[in-house]
N, C-alpha and C positions, 0 to 999 in steps of 0.2 A: 170161794165163792164171791163174786163181785156184787156191787150194789144194784147194778141193772138186772141181773138174773134173780136178784132177791125181790126186786119190786114186781118183776114180771109174774112171780108166782105168790103174789101177796094180796091181802084185802085190807083195805083202808077201814079202820074201826073207830078213829077219833081224830081230832085237831086240836093240839095243845100249843098255845103262843104261836098260833098260825103254821105250826109244823103238823103236816100228815103224820100219824102214827098208824103203821101197818102190820099186820102179821102174816108171816110166810106160813105156808102150808106144812112145812117142816116142823114148826112148833108144835102142831097138833100131835107130833110123835112124841116129842119130849113131855107134853102135858100128859098124854096118855100113860107114859111109862112112869111119871112122877106120881100120879093119881093111884096107879096099880101098886106100885112098890110101897107108898105110905099106907094104903088100906090094907095091904096084905101082910106086911111085916112090921112097920113102924108103929101105927096105932094100936094093933092088938099087943105089942109089947108095953106101951106106954100107958094104955087104958083097956086092960084085958077084961073088964067086967061088962063092957057095952056091947049092944048089938051089932052084927057086922054092917048094917046100913050106915050106923054112924060113921065107921071108918071110911066108907067110900065118900061120904059127904065131906068129912074131914079132910080126906086126901084131894079132893077136887077143890075145896076152898083153899088149902095150902098151895095147890098148884097155881091157882089163879093169883093168889097174893104174890108168888114168886115171880110170875108174870108182870104183876103192877110194880114190883121192886126193881126188876130189869128195865121196865119202861122208865122209872124214875132215875136211874142211874144214867141212862142214856139222855134223858131230858136234862140232868143237871149239866153234861157236856154242852148240850145244846143252848142252855140258857147263858152259859158264859160265852159261847161263840157268838150268839146273837148280840150280846153287850159290846162285842168287838166289832160289829157290823157285818158278820159272816152270814151267808145265806144258808140255812139248812133245807135241803131238799125234802127230806123224809126221815123219819125213824122206822126202822124195820126189826121187828123181833123174830128170830129164827131159832133153829135147833141149839146152836152154841151160844146163844145169847142175844146180844142186839147190836145194831149198827146205826149210826147217824151219818147220812151223807151229806157232806158239805160241798158247796160249788167252788170253793177256793180254799187255800191253805191260811193257816194263821199268820197275822201279819208280822208278828215278831216272837222271840223265844219266851218273853213273859206271858203272852197270850197263850202260846202252846201249852206252857207248863200249867197255868190255871184251869185251861179246858181239861188238860189231861187228869189232873189231881182231883177235880170236881166230882168225877164218877166214883173212885174209891171212897172218897170222904162221904159221898151221899150213903153208900152202902154201909159204911161203918156207922152213920147216924140212924139208919134204918135198923141196923142190928142191935143198937142201943135202945132205941124205941121198943122194939119187939121184946127184948129182954124185960124192959120195966113192965110191958103189958103181961108177959108171961108171969112175972113175980106176983101180979095182982090178981090174975085169972084164978077162978075157982072151978069150973067146970074142966073135967079130964080132957076132952077132945080139944076144948079151947087152949088149955095150957099145952097140948100136944102140938097144936098148929104154931103157935108163938114160939114154942121151944125149937121147932124145926126151923121157923123163919129167921130167928135171930142168928142160929148157927149158919145157915146156909148164906145169909148176908155177909156174915163176917167171912165166910170161905170165899165169896165173890169179891169183896174188898181186897182181900190178901193176894188172891189168885190173879186180879187185874193188876197188881203192883209188881209183878213178875217183869224184870227190866229187859223186855224184849220185844220190839215193834211187831205188829200194831197194837199190843195191849198197852194199857194206860201207862203202866211202869215203863214201856219202851218209848211212849211219847215224852215222858219226863226225861229219859236219858237223851231223846233228840233235842228237847229243849236246851239241857245243859251243854251238849256238844256244840249245837247252833250258836248258843251264847258265847262259848269259848272260840269257836273258829270263825263265826260270821258267814258260814256256808250252810244254807238251808239243805241243799242237796247232798254233800258230803254227810250232814249229820243224820239224814234219812237212810243214806246207804249204811252207815255204821250201825244205827239202831236196828236197822232191818237185818243185817248180818248178825247182830246178837239174837234177834228174834229166830232166825233160822237155825242157830246153834241150839237154843233152847228146845225149840220144837223137835229137833233131832234127839235131843236127850228124852223127851217125853215119849217119842216113839220107841226108842231103845228100851227105856224103863217099862213101858207099857208091855213090850214084847217079852222082857225078862220076867215081868209079873205074870203074864199068861202061863208061861211055862213053870212058875212057882206056884200057881194055884190060886193067884189072886185075882178075884172076879171082875175088878175095876180096870184089868189091864188094857182090854180092848177099847175102853172109853178113852183112856189116856192116849192110846194109840190114834184114835179118831181126832182127839184134841190136837195132838201133835202134828198130825196131818194137815188139819185146818189152819194152824197157826204156821206152819212152813209154808203153806201155799200163800197165805196173805202175805207173810213176810217176803216171799220171793216176788209176789206181784208188786209190793210197795217199793223193792229195790229197783225193779224194772221200770216202774211208773216214775221214780226219782231219776234214773239214768236217762230216760227219754226226755223228762222235763229239763234236765240240765243241758243235754244236746240241742234243745230247742230255745234255750235262753237267749233272748235278744233278737230271735228271728222274727221277722214280720211276715204278714201274709204275702206282702209284694214280693219277698225273697223267693217264695216257692210258688206262687200262682202261675197258672197256665194262661198265657196272654192271646196266644193263637187258638182260639177256641172253634172246634168243629161242632157245628149245629146241625140239626134235623128241621125239616119243615112239618108243621101239623097235618098237612094234607098227604104226606108220603104214606105208603102202605108199610105194614109191619114187614113184609117180604123184602122189600125195597131197603128198609132200614137195617135189617139183620145181614143182608149179603153185602151192602155197599157201605156199612158204617161199623157195626159190631164185629163182624168178621174181618173187615179190612183193617180198622184202626186198633182192634182189641182194647177197646176202653169199656167201661162197665155201664156208661151212661152218657146222655147227650142232652144239651139244652134243645128245647123245642121253641122256635120262632114261628111268628106269623107277619109277613111283611116287615121283617127287622125287629118286631116287638117281642120281647121275652115273655114266654107263657108259663113255662114250668120245665120239669125233667121228665126224660124217658130212660129207665134202666131195664137191665135183662130181667129183673124181678117181674115187671109189668108184662113183658112179652111172653114169659112163661105161662102166663094165666089164659093165653089165646091158643086154642087148638091149631095145629100146624095147617089144616087144611082150610083155615079161615085167615090166614096170614095175608094173602094176597088181596082179600076185600076188606080187610080191617085197617083204617087209617089210624096214624098216631093219635089224632085228636080224640079218639076214643079212649085211649087207655093212659096217656102221660098223667103224671101228677102236676096239678096246678101249683104255681109258686105261692109261697108264703114268705112274708117280711123276715120272720124269724130264721130263715134259711139263707140270710145274707150276712157277709161280713165285709169289712172295709179294708182297704190296702195296708192301713196302718195298725190293724189289730195284730194281738200277737198270735204267732202260728199255733203254739201251745192252746191258747184259748179256742181257737177256731176248731183244733182236734178233739178238744173236750165237748164243744156243741155239737159237732158231728155225731160223737159217740152218745150224747144224751139224747140227740133226735133220731139216732140209728140212721144216718144218712151217710152216703159214701162221697158226696161232694157238697159244697156251698158254691154260691156264685158272688161275684164282686160287681155291684152295680154303681154306676156313675151317670147322674142326671138321667135316670130311668133307662139307662142303656147297659147292656150285658158287656162288660169289659174284661172278664176274667173268671177262672175257676180255681178252686183249691180243692184237692181231693186227699183222701186217706192214703191211697196208694202213693201220691206224690209226696206226701209227708213222710211215709215210711220210706221211700227211696231215699230222700234227702237225708234222713237220720241214719240210714245204712252207709250211705257215702261218707258222711261226716264222721261216723264211728271208725270206718275203715281208715279214713285219712288221719285218725288220732285227734 
Protein backbone atom coordinates (compact mmCIF):
# COMPACT_ATOMS: atom_id res chain seq x y z
CA UNK A 1 0.00 0.00 0.00
CA UNK A 2 1.61 3.21 -1.09
CA UNK A 3 1.38 6.65 0.47
CA UNK A 4 -0.97 8.10 -2.12
CA UNK A 5 -3.51 5.29 -1.72
CA UNK A 6 -3.32 5.69 2.05
CA UNK A 7 -3.97 9.42 1.84
CA UNK A 8 -6.89 9.04 -0.55
CA UNK A 9 -8.77 6.84 1.94
CA UNK A 10 -7.91 8.77 5.08
CA UNK A 11 -9.25 11.57 7.27
CA UNK A 12 -7.14 14.38 8.67
CA UNK A 13 -7.58 14.52 12.47
CA UNK A 14 -4.77 16.78 13.70
CA UNK A 15 -1.66 18.78 12.82
CA UNK A 16 1.48 18.33 14.91
CA UNK A 17 4.70 20.29 14.24
CA UNK A 18 3.01 21.47 11.05
CA UNK A 19 2.58 17.85 9.89
CA UNK A 20 -0.95 16.63 9.04
CA UNK A 21 -1.85 13.46 10.97
CA UNK A 22 -4.38 11.29 9.15
CA UNK A 23 -6.29 8.12 9.97
CA UNK A 24 -6.94 5.62 7.17
CA UNK A 25 -10.31 3.88 7.16
CA UNK A 26 -8.53 0.52 7.57
CA UNK A 27 -7.48 1.62 11.07
CA UNK A 28 -11.14 1.36 12.11
CA UNK A 29 -10.89 -2.38 11.45
CA UNK A 30 -7.96 -2.88 13.80
CA UNK A 31 -9.53 -0.52 16.37
CA UNK A 32 -12.68 -2.64 16.38
CA UNK A 33 -10.76 -5.92 16.55
CA UNK A 34 -8.55 -4.75 19.44
CA UNK A 35 -11.53 -3.36 21.38
CA UNK A 36 -13.47 -6.58 20.89
CA UNK A 37 -10.60 -8.92 21.75
CA UNK A 38 -9.62 -6.96 24.87
CA UNK A 39 -13.19 -6.66 26.16
CA UNK A 40 -14.08 -10.28 25.38
CA UNK A 41 -10.91 -12.09 26.44
CA UNK A 42 -8.26 -9.90 28.05
CA UNK A 43 -10.14 -7.83 30.65
CA UNK A 44 -12.43 -10.65 31.87
CA UNK A 45 -9.21 -12.56 32.63
CA UNK A 46 -7.27 -9.77 34.41
CA UNK A 47 -10.31 -8.21 36.14
CA UNK A 48 -12.95 -10.98 36.48
CA UNK A 49 -15.10 -9.24 39.11
CA UNK A 50 -16.10 -6.17 37.07
CA UNK A 51 -19.26 -5.61 34.96
CA UNK A 52 -19.12 -6.18 31.20
CA UNK A 53 -19.42 -2.47 30.35
CA UNK A 54 -16.11 -1.80 32.13
CA UNK A 55 -14.42 -4.28 29.81
CA UNK A 56 -15.70 -2.52 26.67
CA UNK A 57 -14.70 0.90 28.01
CA UNK A 58 -11.26 -0.44 28.94
CA UNK A 59 -10.87 -2.08 25.52
CA UNK A 60 -11.77 1.15 23.69
CA UNK A 61 -9.41 3.24 25.85
CA UNK A 62 -6.54 0.77 25.34
CA UNK A 63 -7.13 0.74 21.56
CA UNK A 64 -7.11 4.56 21.48
CA UNK A 65 -3.92 4.66 23.55
CA UNK A 66 -2.33 2.22 21.13
CA UNK A 67 -3.32 4.62 18.35
CA UNK A 68 -1.59 7.46 20.25
CA UNK A 69 1.49 5.28 20.77
CA UNK A 70 1.81 4.52 17.05
CA UNK A 71 1.31 8.21 16.25
CA UNK A 72 4.11 9.15 18.68
CA UNK A 73 6.34 6.49 17.11
CA UNK A 74 5.87 8.08 13.68
CA UNK A 75 6.19 11.61 15.05
CA UNK A 76 9.56 10.72 16.54
CA UNK A 77 10.77 9.78 13.05
CA UNK A 78 9.33 13.02 11.71
CA UNK A 79 10.86 15.15 14.47
CA UNK A 80 14.37 14.00 13.52
CA UNK A 81 13.59 14.35 9.82
CA UNK A 82 12.44 17.95 10.28
CA UNK A 83 15.65 18.74 12.18
CA UNK A 84 17.58 17.64 9.09
CA UNK A 85 15.47 19.92 6.90
CA UNK A 86 13.32 17.19 5.35
CA UNK A 87 9.72 17.97 4.47
CA UNK A 88 7.13 15.56 5.93
CA UNK A 89 3.99 15.60 3.80
CA UNK A 90 1.81 13.70 6.27
CA UNK A 91 1.60 10.89 8.81
CA UNK A 92 -1.07 8.28 8.15
CA UNK A 93 -2.14 5.61 10.62
CA UNK A 94 -3.60 2.46 9.06
CA UNK A 95 -4.24 -1.22 9.75
CA UNK A 96 -0.56 -2.24 9.89
CA UNK A 97 0.68 0.74 11.88
CA UNK A 98 1.76 4.10 10.54
CA UNK A 99 3.71 5.70 7.72
CA UNK A 100 5.37 9.12 7.49
CA UNK A 101 5.52 10.37 3.90
CA UNK A 102 8.69 12.38 3.14
CA UNK A 103 9.27 14.46 0.01
CA UNK A 104 12.95 13.52 -0.18
CA UNK A 105 15.45 10.98 1.12
CA UNK A 106 17.79 11.56 4.10
CA UNK A 107 20.86 13.66 3.23
CA UNK A 108 23.42 11.21 4.66
CA UNK A 109 23.73 7.87 6.53
CA UNK A 110 23.86 9.51 9.97
CA UNK A 111 20.54 11.22 9.36
CA UNK A 112 19.03 7.95 8.12
CA UNK A 113 20.24 6.08 11.22
CA UNK A 114 18.95 8.69 13.66
CA UNK A 115 15.58 8.93 11.91
CA UNK A 116 15.21 5.15 11.86
CA UNK A 117 16.22 4.46 15.45
CA UNK A 118 14.04 7.27 16.85
CA UNK A 119 10.87 5.21 16.33
CA UNK A 120 11.87 2.08 18.29
CA UNK A 121 13.46 4.25 21.01
CA UNK A 122 10.19 6.14 21.45
CA UNK A 123 8.28 2.84 21.72
CA UNK A 124 10.76 1.54 24.30
CA UNK A 125 10.32 4.80 26.26
CA UNK A 126 6.53 4.51 26.11
CA UNK A 127 6.74 0.90 27.24
CA UNK A 128 8.79 1.95 30.28
CA UNK A 129 6.41 4.83 31.06
CA UNK A 130 3.34 2.59 30.87
CA UNK A 131 5.08 -0.05 33.00
CA UNK A 132 5.71 2.54 35.73
CA UNK A 133 2.07 3.72 35.58
CA UNK A 134 0.95 0.09 35.72
CA UNK A 135 2.99 -0.38 38.87
CA UNK A 136 1.31 2.57 40.63
CA UNK A 137 -2.25 1.98 39.36
CA UNK A 138 -4.85 0.69 41.84
CA UNK A 139 -7.97 0.20 39.72
CA UNK A 140 -8.11 -3.21 38.02
CA UNK A 141 -9.18 -1.90 34.61
CA UNK A 142 -6.53 0.85 34.75
CA UNK A 143 -3.87 -1.72 35.64
CA UNK A 144 -5.12 -3.91 32.79
CA UNK A 145 -4.95 -1.04 30.28
CA UNK A 146 -1.38 -0.07 31.15
CA UNK A 147 -0.26 -3.70 31.44
CA UNK A 148 -1.45 -4.19 27.87
CA UNK A 149 0.10 -0.92 26.66
CA UNK A 150 3.56 -1.53 28.10
CA UNK A 151 3.61 -5.00 26.56
CA UNK A 152 2.36 -3.96 23.13
CA UNK A 153 4.77 -1.00 22.92
CA UNK A 154 7.63 -3.31 23.79
CA UNK A 155 6.51 -5.65 20.99
CA UNK A 156 6.22 -2.73 18.55
CA UNK A 157 9.75 -1.57 19.40
CA UNK A 158 11.26 -5.04 18.97
CA UNK A 159 9.23 -5.81 15.83
CA UNK A 160 10.34 -2.57 14.17
CA UNK A 161 13.97 -3.49 14.76
CA UNK A 162 13.66 -6.46 12.38
CA UNK A 163 16.56 -5.83 9.92
CA UNK A 164 14.49 -5.75 6.74
CA UNK A 165 13.49 -2.69 4.76
CA UNK A 166 11.15 -0.79 5.10
CA UNK A 167 11.09 -1.63 8.83
CA UNK A 168 13.07 0.71 11.08
CA UNK A 169 15.67 -2.01 11.54
CA UNK A 170 15.95 -2.27 7.76
CA UNK A 171 16.58 1.46 7.57
CA UNK A 172 19.34 1.06 10.15
CA UNK A 173 20.82 -1.63 7.90
CA UNK A 174 20.53 0.71 4.91
CA UNK A 175 22.29 3.46 6.85
CA UNK A 176 25.14 1.05 7.71
CA UNK A 177 25.55 -0.20 4.11
CA UNK A 178 25.25 3.36 2.77
CA UNK A 179 27.98 4.49 5.18
CA UNK A 180 30.27 1.62 4.14
CA UNK A 181 29.71 1.80 0.37
CA UNK A 182 28.80 5.44 -0.17
CA UNK A 183 26.05 4.26 -2.54
CA UNK A 184 22.51 5.07 -1.39
CA UNK A 185 20.80 3.15 -4.18
CA UNK A 186 22.74 -0.07 -3.68
CA UNK A 187 22.19 0.21 0.08
CA UNK A 188 18.44 0.52 -0.49
CA UNK A 189 18.41 -2.48 -2.82
CA UNK A 190 20.30 -4.68 -0.35
CA UNK A 191 18.18 -3.62 2.62
CA UNK A 192 15.00 -4.17 0.57
CA UNK A 193 16.31 -7.58 -0.44
CA UNK A 194 16.69 -8.49 3.23
CA UNK A 195 13.15 -7.22 3.79
CA UNK A 196 11.75 -9.47 1.05
CA UNK A 197 13.47 -12.55 2.52
CA UNK A 198 12.18 -11.78 6.02
CA UNK A 199 8.68 -11.21 4.62
CA UNK A 200 8.75 -14.60 2.88
CA UNK A 201 9.76 -16.18 6.19
CA UNK A 202 6.74 -14.53 7.88
CA UNK A 203 4.41 -15.84 5.17
CA UNK A 204 5.85 -19.36 5.33
CA UNK A 205 5.84 -19.43 9.14
CA UNK A 206 2.28 -18.09 9.20
CA UNK A 207 1.14 -20.78 6.76
CA UNK A 208 2.89 -23.46 8.83
CA UNK A 209 1.26 -22.06 11.98
CA UNK A 210 -2.22 -22.25 10.46
CA UNK A 211 -1.76 -25.96 9.74
CA UNK A 212 -0.40 -26.33 13.27
CA UNK A 213 -3.52 -24.77 14.79
CA UNK A 214 -1.94 -21.44 15.80
CA UNK A 215 -4.62 -18.74 15.53
CA UNK A 216 -2.12 -15.94 14.76
CA UNK A 217 -0.89 -17.60 11.57
CA UNK A 218 -3.18 -15.65 9.25
CA UNK A 219 -2.10 -12.37 10.81
CA UNK A 220 1.57 -13.30 10.31
CA UNK A 221 0.84 -14.05 6.65
CA UNK A 222 -0.88 -10.67 6.20
CA UNK A 223 2.06 -8.86 7.82
CA UNK A 224 4.47 -10.85 5.62
CA UNK A 225 2.51 -9.97 2.50
CA UNK A 226 2.50 -6.28 3.43
CA UNK A 227 6.23 -6.26 4.20
CA UNK A 228 7.04 -8.08 0.96
CA UNK A 229 4.99 -5.63 -1.11
CA UNK A 230 6.59 -2.64 0.62
CA UNK A 231 10.11 -4.06 0.28
CA UNK A 232 9.56 -4.88 -3.40
CA UNK A 233 8.21 -1.38 -4.06
CA UNK A 234 11.24 0.12 -2.28
CA UNK A 235 13.59 -2.04 -4.37
CA UNK A 236 11.94 -0.93 -7.61
CA UNK A 237 11.85 2.68 -6.41
CA UNK A 238 15.60 2.61 -5.73
CA UNK A 239 16.31 1.02 -9.11
CA UNK A 240 14.26 3.65 -10.91
CA UNK A 241 15.93 6.44 -8.96
CA UNK A 242 19.35 5.03 -9.78
CA UNK A 243 18.56 4.88 -13.52
CA UNK A 244 17.47 8.54 -13.42
CA UNK A 245 20.46 9.73 -11.39
CA UNK A 246 21.99 12.78 -13.06
CA UNK A 247 19.28 12.91 -15.75
CA UNK A 248 17.76 16.36 -16.26
CA UNK A 249 14.40 17.38 -17.65
CA UNK A 250 16.12 18.71 -20.78
CA UNK A 251 17.46 15.20 -21.48
CA UNK A 252 13.97 13.67 -21.73
CA UNK A 253 11.64 16.56 -22.58
CA UNK A 254 9.58 16.73 -25.76
CA UNK A 255 10.61 19.81 -27.70
CA UNK A 256 8.34 19.52 -30.73
CA UNK A 257 5.09 19.91 -28.85
CA UNK A 258 1.79 19.15 -30.58
CA UNK A 259 -0.88 21.58 -29.36
CA UNK A 260 -4.61 22.12 -29.80
CA UNK A 261 -6.65 25.32 -29.98
CA UNK A 262 -9.25 26.24 -27.38
CA UNK A 263 -11.85 26.73 -30.13
CA UNK A 264 -11.56 23.21 -31.59
CA UNK A 265 -14.44 20.79 -31.05
CA UNK A 266 -13.91 17.68 -29.02
CA UNK A 267 -14.76 15.58 -32.09
CA UNK A 268 -12.02 17.32 -34.06
CA UNK A 269 -9.45 16.84 -31.28
CA UNK A 270 -10.29 13.16 -30.79
CA UNK A 271 -10.07 12.21 -34.47
CA UNK A 272 -7.23 14.51 -35.56
CA UNK A 273 -5.08 14.46 -32.42
CA UNK A 274 -5.76 11.72 -29.85
CA UNK A 275 -6.30 8.96 -32.42
CA UNK A 276 -3.69 10.30 -34.84
CA UNK A 277 -0.78 10.85 -32.44
CA UNK A 278 -1.69 8.41 -29.68
CA UNK A 279 -0.81 10.87 -26.90
CA UNK A 280 -2.72 10.99 -23.63
CA UNK A 281 -2.99 14.79 -23.55
CA UNK A 282 -2.26 18.02 -25.37
CA UNK A 283 -1.46 21.61 -24.35
CA UNK A 284 -4.27 24.08 -25.14
CA UNK A 285 -3.30 27.39 -26.78
CA UNK A 286 -5.10 30.60 -27.66
CA UNK A 287 -3.23 32.76 -30.20
CA UNK A 288 0.04 31.20 -29.05
CA UNK A 289 -0.70 31.72 -25.36
CA UNK A 290 -0.61 28.59 -23.23
CA UNK A 291 -3.84 28.10 -21.26
CA UNK A 292 -3.81 24.57 -19.86
CA UNK A 293 -4.03 20.87 -20.68
CA UNK A 294 -6.62 18.63 -22.28
CA UNK A 295 -6.41 14.89 -21.58
CA UNK A 296 -8.56 11.90 -22.45
CA UNK A 297 -9.93 12.02 -18.92
CA UNK A 298 -11.76 15.27 -19.64
CA UNK A 299 -13.16 14.08 -22.98
CA UNK A 300 -14.65 10.95 -21.39
CA UNK A 301 -16.94 13.14 -19.29
CA UNK A 302 -18.69 14.47 -22.40
CA UNK A 303 -21.41 12.31 -24.09
CA UNK A 304 -20.44 11.25 -27.60
CA UNK A 305 -23.43 12.98 -29.16
CA UNK A 306 -22.14 16.32 -27.81
CA UNK A 307 -18.57 16.00 -29.11
CA UNK A 308 -19.28 18.00 -32.27
CA UNK A 309 -20.82 20.98 -30.45
CA UNK A 310 -18.55 21.11 -27.38
CA UNK A 311 -15.36 23.19 -27.70
CA UNK A 312 -12.10 22.42 -25.94
CA UNK A 313 -12.49 25.67 -23.95
CA UNK A 314 -15.33 24.13 -21.93
CA UNK A 315 -13.49 21.10 -20.62
CA UNK A 316 -9.70 21.70 -20.53
CA UNK A 317 -7.88 22.02 -17.20
CA UNK A 318 -6.50 25.56 -16.68
CA UNK A 319 -2.77 25.68 -16.00
CA UNK A 320 -1.28 26.21 -12.55
CA UNK A 321 2.30 27.25 -11.77
CA UNK A 322 2.91 24.12 -9.69
CA UNK A 323 2.62 22.02 -12.87
CA UNK A 324 5.75 23.57 -14.38
CA UNK A 325 9.36 22.37 -14.26
CA UNK A 326 12.55 23.87 -15.64
CA UNK A 327 15.00 22.29 -18.06
CA UNK A 328 17.62 22.00 -15.32
CA UNK A 329 15.38 20.19 -12.81
CA UNK A 330 16.13 16.54 -12.07
CA UNK A 331 13.96 14.17 -14.08
CA UNK A 332 13.44 12.12 -10.92
CA UNK A 333 12.03 15.10 -9.06
CA UNK A 334 9.76 15.91 -12.01
CA UNK A 335 8.43 12.35 -11.89
CA UNK A 336 7.82 12.59 -8.14
CA UNK A 337 5.90 15.84 -8.62
CA UNK A 338 3.77 14.32 -11.38
CA UNK A 339 2.89 11.41 -9.09
CA UNK A 340 2.11 13.76 -6.19
CA UNK A 341 -0.13 15.90 -8.38
CA UNK A 342 -1.58 12.87 -10.22
CA UNK A 343 -0.62 14.37 -13.59
CA UNK A 344 0.63 12.58 -16.68
CA UNK A 345 2.63 15.53 -18.01
CA UNK A 346 4.24 18.79 -16.90
CA UNK A 347 5.18 21.76 -19.06
CA UNK A 348 8.44 23.67 -19.47
CA UNK A 349 7.90 27.43 -19.74
CA UNK A 350 10.48 30.05 -20.75
CA UNK A 351 9.53 33.73 -20.75
CA UNK A 352 5.83 32.84 -20.54
CA UNK A 353 6.15 30.64 -23.63
CA UNK A 354 5.59 26.88 -23.79
CA UNK A 355 8.88 25.32 -24.89
CA UNK A 356 8.44 21.65 -24.02
CA UNK A 357 6.71 18.81 -22.19
CA UNK A 358 7.88 16.03 -19.93
CA UNK A 359 5.58 13.04 -19.49
CA UNK A 360 5.40 9.97 -17.29
CA UNK A 361 5.31 7.76 -20.38
CA UNK A 362 8.38 9.51 -21.77
CA UNK A 363 10.29 8.91 -18.54
CA UNK A 364 9.16 5.28 -18.45
CA UNK A 365 10.36 4.68 -22.02
CA UNK A 366 13.71 6.34 -21.24
CA UNK A 367 14.17 4.17 -18.14
CA UNK A 368 13.22 1.01 -20.02
CA UNK A 369 15.68 1.78 -22.82
CA UNK A 370 18.47 2.64 -20.37
CA UNK A 371 17.86 -0.60 -18.43
CA UNK A 372 17.94 -2.69 -21.62
CA UNK A 373 21.20 -1.04 -22.66
CA UNK A 374 22.71 -1.85 -19.28
